[in-house]
N, C-alpha and C positions, 0 to 999 in steps of 0.2 A: 271272760277275754276271749274272745275276736280268734278262732283257731286261722290260720296257713295256709287254709285249704280253702274256707267262706273268705277270706282275706280275697286271691285268687279269682275268685269268681264273681265274686265286683267288681275284682279288676277289669275283671273280659266285661261285662255287665255292660258297666262305663264305657271300654270302648270300644262296643261296641253303637252304645246306644252316641256317641257321639256320630263313627263314622252315618248310619242313619237321619241323625240329624245334618249334616251334610250333604250328604243327598240325600233330607228334603228341600233343602234351601237352594239348588242348586236354582239357576236362573230357565223357565222356558226358554227358546231363543225358537228364534220363524224365519227360513230360510227363506229370500226372494230368488231366483230363477229365471233369466232369460236366454234360450237356445231358439236362432238363427239357422235354419236349414239351407243344406242345397239350392238351389235351385228347382220345380215343382215336387221339392221335399214332406212338404208342408202335412195333407194330409194322412201320411205314410206315417210322420211323427207324431199325429195326434190321436192313431188309430193303433198306435206297437201303445202308445199312456193310456187309452181304451180299455185296450183285451188286455195286457200283462202291466206293463208300470206302476198303476197303483194303485194296485193291486198288494203288488209287493216291497210298493210302500211301505204302505199297512203292516203289512207282515213281517217288517220289519225298521219297528218299532215306528215310523212316518209319519204324519198326521197328513192326509189330503186337505186343504184347504180351498183353493182357486185357482181356474187355471184358465189362461186369457189368451186368446187371437188378440192386435189391435182391431181398430175399426177406421184408419188409413190406410192408402198404399203408405205415406210419408213414411211411415212409423213404424211399417211393416206388417201390415194385413195379409203377405202373400208367401212368407217365411217365418215366420219370428210365434212363437211359443213363448209365456209370460206369466211364472207359475208360483205359487203361494204357499207350503210346507210349514211345522213347526219340529223340533225336537225337544226331547225333557233337558235337556242343556247344550252347551258345545260338545264335549266331551261326548255324548251320546249321536254329535253327527257324524265322528266322526269316525264310533264306532260304525254305526245303521246303512252310509256310507259305503263303508266297506265290508259288508255282510252281504250287503241288493246288487253290488261288484260281482261276487265271488257267486253268486245267489245261480246253479244251476237253469233252474226256469228264467234267468232272466239270462241267461250268456245263451242263449236257446233261442229268444226269442228275440233279441238283436241282432242273433245270425240272419235266422227265418227275414228279418226286414228290412233286411240291404242285397240283399240278393241282390236286385238290382243297384244297386249303388249305398255306397255312406248314404244318413242323411245327416247328420249335424255337419253346418260351417264354422258354429263359433257356440263358448256357451260361457256364461257369466253368472258368476252365484255370490253371495251380499245375506249376510249373516247380522239379525234383526234385535232390537229387545223392544218392548211397547216404551213407545213413552206414556212420563209419573200424570201428562194430564191427559190420559187416555189409553189405560192400560189391560181394558179387555178390546177384543175385539168382535166384531159385532157381526152374528152369521142372521140375523134377524131375513128373513127373506122380505123382496119388494115385486114392484110390477112388473109382469113379464114381459121380457127380451129387454128388461130394466140394460144401462150399460155402467161399467162402474172407468174409474178417470184415476187412474195411479199416476200423480204428483212426485214433484222432487226439486227438493229445493239447496242451491247451498248456499250456507250464511259467511260475513264478509269472518274475515277473525278473531272471536272475540262476542260473536253477536248471536250464537247460539238460540242463548240461556233467552235471550231481551226476547225471541221467536217464539221462541215455547209460551212465555209473560203473554203472549202476546197471543198465541193458538187462544192459551186456560183464556182469558180474561174478560177476549171478548170474539173471535174471528170463530170459534168451531158455535157460538151456540147466535153467532150473526151468519156461517154456514148452514147452522140450523132453521136460521129465520122468510133466507130464500132457498129455502125444498130441497136440498144438498141431505142425503144423506150416510153418516158419515159409519164408515169398514174399519178401519184403524190410521193407525198412527202411529212408527218405528222411528227410531233413530237406528244405525251402524254399529256393533260392540264393539269396548277396544281390537283394537290390532285389522280394523276391516274398513275397505276402504272408504272414506267421509265417513270416519269418524268426528264425532269433532266440527261436524261443519253440516251435516244433510242431514234433513228434517225427508224422511218419506211413508206419503200418504196415501188411500184408497177413500174416494166418495162412492158415492152411486145417484143415477139421473135416472128419470123416466126418458132419455135417450140422449143421443147426445145434443141436440137441439137446445131439448129443456136445460142445460147444461151449461152450456155459451149461452140463453139465457139467461140465467142463475148466477151464474159469475156475474154479468152487463149487469146486474143491479145491485149485488153483494157490491159491486166498486161505485155504483153513485151511491151507497148505503149513508147519511150523514156521519153516521153512528160507524163506519168503518173507513170514512176518511180523514174523522177526530183520532183515531184509537191509533190506526197508519200513525200522523202528522204527530202530534206526542211520541209512539212510539221506537222515533224516526229522527230525532233530532236534534243526537249527534253520529247522525249519517245511517245510509240506507244498511238493513238489516239483509239483504241478497244481497247477493256477485251481481255487479249491469252486466257479466259474458256470462250465459248460461244459468244461471243465479235461481229460475220456475225452468222445470220442463210439466208437462204436459200430456201424456196420451190416454186416449180415451179405447177403451177395448170393448169386445164384450165374449160371457161368457161360455166355453165348449159346451157341449150337452154332458161331458160326466164330472162337472165343474165339480163343485156340493155352494158354493157363495154361485149365485146366479141371479 
């Protein structure tokens, strides 16, 4: 006959095991952040990240992945930092940011860096999950000085799954065919701006011109033309206005992805 003490221990073990299982199944989330600085403050922001922020992110459970500045003036070459970090879960992200903001080292670094005035004008953040057709971030390096391309697609209502299917069955392979390197593909998580309508992804090219040439060849490829026509027989997958946005980026000196 099982003793009451053993039953209690067994029940506690089951509860603990269930808690650990729930923790282990929490999905890692990515966070894409865009910082816009006040005029002339971009270098101060980059220095603060290089000297303090990146190390403090790691201290508080955030994984540094990539830090970029746009290559083109129209996209914010002189006042914008775009970066990608990862957290163990959405809940972990809240904890990580709260601990970072409360860290005396961060508060001291921020105060010192802003003695000549505030650095940031605006901050945008978006939490993302990996797409099912490309679930892993590609961290492999490439040619020195390569550029990255951030692309954001906004779908027409109900068309996101069709876009995913086209990428899975055609687009990704055709990108490879035309010399584009895949970094990662994501969708905004539930509750985030763009959830259910956006596909966000990163490519890499030897240069900006190489990227432009690769897309020109891609769009002229008969396989792509056929796949696009078949997928859009019931209408375009992306919105007519601002449905596709492209930003070319250069990695900062402190970016892990280069």
